[in-house]
N, C-alpha and C positions, 0 to 999 in steps of 0.2 A: 239187660241190666237196667234197674230203675235209677235214674239220675236224681241227685238232690235238687230240690226246688230252690228257686232264687230266694235268699233270706230277705224278708220284707223289712226288718229293722235290725240291721247288723249292729253288734255291740262294740263300742270302743272300750277296751279293757281299762281298768284303773292303771294309772301311771306310777312308776317307781319314784322314789325321792332319794336325795343324797343319803348315803350310808346304808341303803337297802342292798340286799343280796340279789344278784342276778345270775341265772344259769348260763354257762357257756358250754354249748353242746356241739357235737360233730354229727349231725343227722345224715350227712352224705359221706364224707371222707375224713379219716383220722389223720390228716396231714400235719397237725401240730406235733405228732410223733416224729415226723421226718424233718420238719422245719420249725424248730423251737424259737428261733430268733424273732420272726415277726409276730409269732403267737405270744411270747412273753412280753414283747413290747406293747402289743395290743392290751394284754391284761393289766400291765402297769398303767397305761393311759386310762383304762376304765377306773382304776383306783384313784390316780392322782388328778386327772383332768375332769372326771365326771363324778367322782366321789362314791362310786359303787363298789361293792365287794363281789368279784366274780367267784362262782362256785363251779367246780368241774365235776364231771360224772364219769363212770367207768369207761365209756367209749370216747370220751373227749380227745384222748391222746392214744387211741388204739386203731391201728390200721387193720383192715379186714374184719371189723366187727360185723356181726350178722344183722340183717334187717330187724329181727326181733330184739336184739340187744339195744340197737339204736332207738327202737320204739319204746323199750322199757325206760330208757333215760329220759325221753320226752315225757312219758307218763309221770315219772318221778318228779321232774322239774315242774310240770303244770300242777301237780297235786300238792306240792310242798307250799304251805301257806306263807312260809318265810321268804320264798323266792318271788320277786315282783316282776321279772321280765325274763325272756329267754333270747339269747343271742347266738347265732351260728358262728362257729370258728371260721368256716369257709364253705364252698360248694363242693361239687364232685360230679358224679354222673349216674348214680343208681338209687337216689332217694325215692324214686318211684316204687322200689321194692319194699320200702318201709311202710308205705301207705296202707296196705291191707292189714297190718298189725296194730294200727292206731285205734284207740278206743274213743270214738267221737263223743260219746256221752260224758266220759271222764273229762275230756278237754273242754267240752261245752260248760261243764259245771265249775271249772276253774280257769276262766279266761285270763290270759296274760298277754302283754305285748310280745310279739315275736319279730325279731329282726334277722334279715339275711336276704340273699339274692342268688342269681344264677340257678343252680340245681335246687335251691330252696324254694323256687317257684312251686315245686310239688306241695310243700307244706302250706304255702300261701293259698294255693287253690283249695286244699283241704280245709283250712281255716275259713276261707270265704264261704264254702258250702256248709260250714258249721255255724256260720253267723257271727264270726269274730273278725274284726278288723285287725290286720297285721301290717308290717312295715317292710317294704321292699328296699333293702340296702343295708350297708354298714356291717360287714362281717369283721370279726376280730383281726384276722391275719392280714386282710387287705386294706381296709380303711383305717381301723384303729392302729394297725401295725405298720402304717406307711413310713418309709424312711424319712429322716429329717424331722418333720412335724406333721401332724394332721393338716390336711388342706383346710383352710378357714371355712370355705363354703360347705365342706363335708361336716366339719365340727359343729358349725352353727345349725345345720339342718338336723343332725343327729341329736344335738342337745334339745332342740325344740320338740322333735318327735318323742324323745324319751321322757321329758319332764313337763311338757305343756300340752294344753288342749286348745283348739281354736284354729283360726286361719294362719297360714304361713305362705308368703309369696316366694315362689321358685324363680331364681334369676339365672341367666346364662353365665357360665364361667368366663372370667376375664382371661385366664390362662388354664391350660389343661395338658395332660400327657396320657400316653398309653404304653410307653416303654417302661420296663421294670428290670431290676437287677436280679442276680442270682441270690435267692433266699439262703443258700448254704454259705454264702460269703459274708462274713461280718462287715466288711468294708462297704457293702451295699447300704448299710443303715447309718453310715457316718455323715452323709451329706444330703442336702436337699435335692430331690430329683429335678432334672431339667424339664422345663415346661415350654409350651409354645403358645402364642396368642390365640385367644378364642375367636370364633367366627360368628358367634350369635346363633339365633335360631332362624329357620326358614319356615314361613307360614303359607299354607295353601287353603283356599276356601275360607279365609279368615274374615267372614262377614257376619258372624253370629257369635253368640255366647252359649256354651254348652256347660252344663253343670250336672254331675251325677256320680255314682259310685264307680270306682275304678276296678279293672280286671285286666289280667295279662301276665306280664313278667318276661322271663327269658324266652325268646321265640323258639329256640330249639326244644326247650323243655315243654312248652305249650304243644309243640308238634308231637312230642313223645306221649303226652297225656291224651292227645287226640287219637293217636294210633292205638293206645291201650284202652281207650274209652273209659278213662278213669278221672274222676273229679272234674269233669267238664260239666258245668251246670246247664240246665235247660234255660235257654233264653237269657244269657248273662247280662245283657244290656237292655232287654226289651221293656222291662218294667219302669225304668227311670232314665232312659237316654244316657247310659253310662259312658265312661271315658276309658278307652282301650289304651294301654301303654305296653310297649314292647322294646326289647333290646337284644343284641346278639353277643355271644360269649367270646372268650379268647380263642376258641377253635375257629373263629372267623369264617363262617359259612359264606360260600360264594354268592354273588348277586343272584344267580340263577336259582340257587337253593333257597334263598330268602323269598324270591318270587313264588317258588313252588309251595313253600310253607304257607305263605299268605294266600295263594290260590286255593289251597285245600281248605283254609279257614273260610274263604269266600264261598266255596262249593258247599260247605256245611251251613252257610248262612250266618256265620259269626261276624264277619266284617261288617255286614250291613246293619247289624244291631247296635253299632256304636257310632254316634254322630261326631265323635272326636277321637283322634289317635295322637298320642305322644310317642314319637320314635326316638329311642336313645341314640346318642352319638356312637357310631361304630368304632369299635377297637380295631386298629389297623396294623398292630405290631404285637408279636409275642416272641418268647424265646424259641418256640418251635417254628414261627413264621416271621422272621426278622425282615420285614419289607423295608425297602429303601423309602425315603420320603415321597418320591414320585409314585412308586408302586402303592404306597399307603393312600395317597390322594386318589388314585384311580380306583382302588378297592372301595373307599368310602363313597365315591361318586356312583359306582355300579350298584352299591347297596341302596343308596337313595333312589336311583332310577327304578330299581326293582320294587321298592315300596310304592312309589308313585304309580307305576304301571299296574300293580295289583289293585290299588285303590281306584284307579280310573276304570278298571274293568268291573269291579264288584261293588264299589261304594263311591261313585264319583262325586257325591255331594259331601262326603265326610271332610271335616276340617282336620288338617294334618299339621303337626309341628315337628320338624326334623331337627336332629342334633341336640335334643334335651339331655342334660348330664345326669342320666338316671341309671346307667348300667355299668359296664366293665371298664370305663375310662375314669380318670381321676382329674378333678374332684367329682364327687357324686352326691346328689340330693336324694333324700329318703322320700319314697312315695307311699302314702297309705294304700294298702291293698284291700279293696272293699270299702274304703272310706270315700269321703266327698272330695272331688277334684273339679275345679272351675277353670274352664279354658275360655278366655275372653279374647276373641279374635280382633275386634276393632281396637281394643286397648293394648293388644299384644302382651297379655299378662296370663300367667298360670298361678293359680292359688290352690293349695291343698289344705285340708283340714286334718290336723293331727289329734 
């Protein structure tokens, strides 16, 4: 297989403005069909808090849509000149099957900001190889459909990513959560979720400044792309000293599995090509894995140890920032995928360019 070359000058697509139409798609899973409460809440916030008009497509609320059907919706959204951005409803686990049906030239000819995370890492990697900057974060059902109100840190980051261009400083969350209620229960959305105090970031090898294009996403999905040898660029950080960013999902892979995934990236030479890594705060609780507070603390410590162990083995000089709020925990900051990220170790600052 011939892998796409590193895009020399990635394009930041034009941004939407208030009153614009934005596509709301389900490129992974049609979960809005099963859980309409967070989805409808997210759509309403797009209208009332961001002034945008969401546009749904045939598979947005369709469970079991084929990969081609989902690709057709993506093509329709990107090709429609009245649609100014594309936002994923949620993630899933099989978006990798959509990639072979995507028309790279059609999407390249109609670049638009794409927002999503988790399984949407597949599309981010595709867009990275197409030369288009996208935005990791802010799905409709999770961030926009958050119970109570949107987290202020999330809302500010999403607003900046949607409507502005230029630098934006990422800050650690003062409070955060990873517990969530039952989306089928209306009472879940009646009250503000319980949060806990933030712990800030942990910096390693923070004696330098690294600035470059970002690459990465959900670690499990990156692993699947590596196994399928799909949309993995040749030398993703070699040309510009890029910034790797990774996070783990609600499936909560063990520390050993995290180490193995990173080890495989190291064996392929990927870890060594990035002089900086931003590692997302691990999600330590889910409805399927309801850890006690003590068990959650142990899980997070095991994951951090696995990350540090892998980097010490394969990229001992890489600057690492742990517990950045960029993944499956709440609040969440949007990270430009393929855009410029600056990691200033001495100043302990992270700046992204939207």
